[in-house]
C-alpha positions as CSV (number, residue, x, y, z in Angstrom):
1,M,-3.3,29.8,-5.2
2,L,-4.3,30.9,-8.6
3,K,-0.8,31.9,-9.4
4,F,0.3,28.3,-8.9
5,I,-2.4,27.1,-11.3
6,R,-1.4,29.7,-13.9
7,K,2.4,29.3,-13.7
8,S,2.9,25.6,-13.1
9,P,2.7,23.0,-15.8
10,F,1.2,20.7,-13.2
11,G,-1.5,23.2,-12.5
12,F,-2.2,23.6,-16.2
13,I,-2.6,19.8,-16.6
14,M,-4.8,19.6,-13.5
15,G,-7.0,22.4,-14.8
16,A,-7.3,20.8,-18.2
17,A,-8.2,17.5,-16.7
18,A,-10.9,19.1,-14.5
19,I,-12.4,20.8,-17.6
20,I,-12.4,17.5,-19.5
21,L,-14.1,15.7,-16.6
22,L,-16.7,18.4,-16.4
23,V,-17.5,18.3,-20.1
24,S,-17.2,14.6,-21.0
25,P,-19.4,11.9,-19.4
26,E,-17.2,9.2,-21.0
27,A,-14.1,10.7,-19.3
28,R,-15.9,10.8,-16.0
29,E,-17.0,7.1,-16.3
30,E,-13.4,6.0,-17.2
31,A,-12.0,8.1,-14.4
32,R,-14.4,6.5,-12.0
33,K,-13.5,3.0,-13.1
34,A,-9.8,3.8,-12.7
35,I,-10.4,5.2,-9.2
36,V,-12.4,2.1,-8.2
37,K,-9.6,-0.2,-9.5
38,G,-7.0,1.8,-7.7
39,T,-8.9,1.8,-4.5
40,T,-9.4,-2.0,-4.8
41,I,-5.7,-2.5,-5.3
42,V,-4.8,-0.3,-2.3
43,L,-7.3,-2.1,0.0
44,N,-6.0,-5.5,-1.1
45,L,-2.4,-4.5,-0.3
46,V,-3.5,-3.2,3.1
47,D,-5.2,-6.6,3.8
48,Q,-2.1,-8.5,2.7
49,V,0.1,-6.4,5.0
50,K,-2.3,-6.9,7.9
51,N,-2.4,-10.6,7.3
52,S,1.3,-10.9,7.2
53,A,1.7,-8.9,10.3
54,L,-0.8,-11.1,12.1
55,L,1.1,-14.2,11.0
56,T,4.4,-12.9,12.1
57,S,3.1,-11.7,15.4
58,S,1.6,-15.1,16.2
59,N,4.8,-17.0,15.4
60,P,7.5,-15.4,17.6
61,P,6.9,-17.5,20.6
62,E,7.4,-20.6,18.5
63,L,10.5,-19.1,16.9
64,L,11.9,-18.1,20.3
65,S,11.3,-21.5,21.8
66,S,13.0,-23.3,19.0
67,A,15.9,-20.8,19.2
68,T,16.3,-21.4,22.9
69,E,16.1,-25.2,22.4
70,Q,18.9,-25.0,19.8
71,A,21.0,-22.8,22.1
72,A,20.5,-25.3,24.9
73,E,21.5,-28.2,22.7
74,N,24.6,-26.3,21.6
75,N,25.6,-25.5,25.2
76,D,25.2,-29.2,26.3
77,S,27.5,-30.5,23.6
78,P,31.2,-30.6,24.4
79,I,33.5,-28.4,22.4
């Protein structure tokens, strides 16, 4: 695992970020604010997906009944 940190640019960046967060209280505060905002955004998106899934799952019987009514009207009309 240490070889990954030493050889990879990503590992170097992560190590530098960890050192900065350990040393700087301002950096920790800003990182915390960013994490809270990110978490809020993710949770709001999850809620929107849940709500849209609930709305679509409650509507199919209505959609199906209107589709069957339209099909029945189309079958009754002479061609």
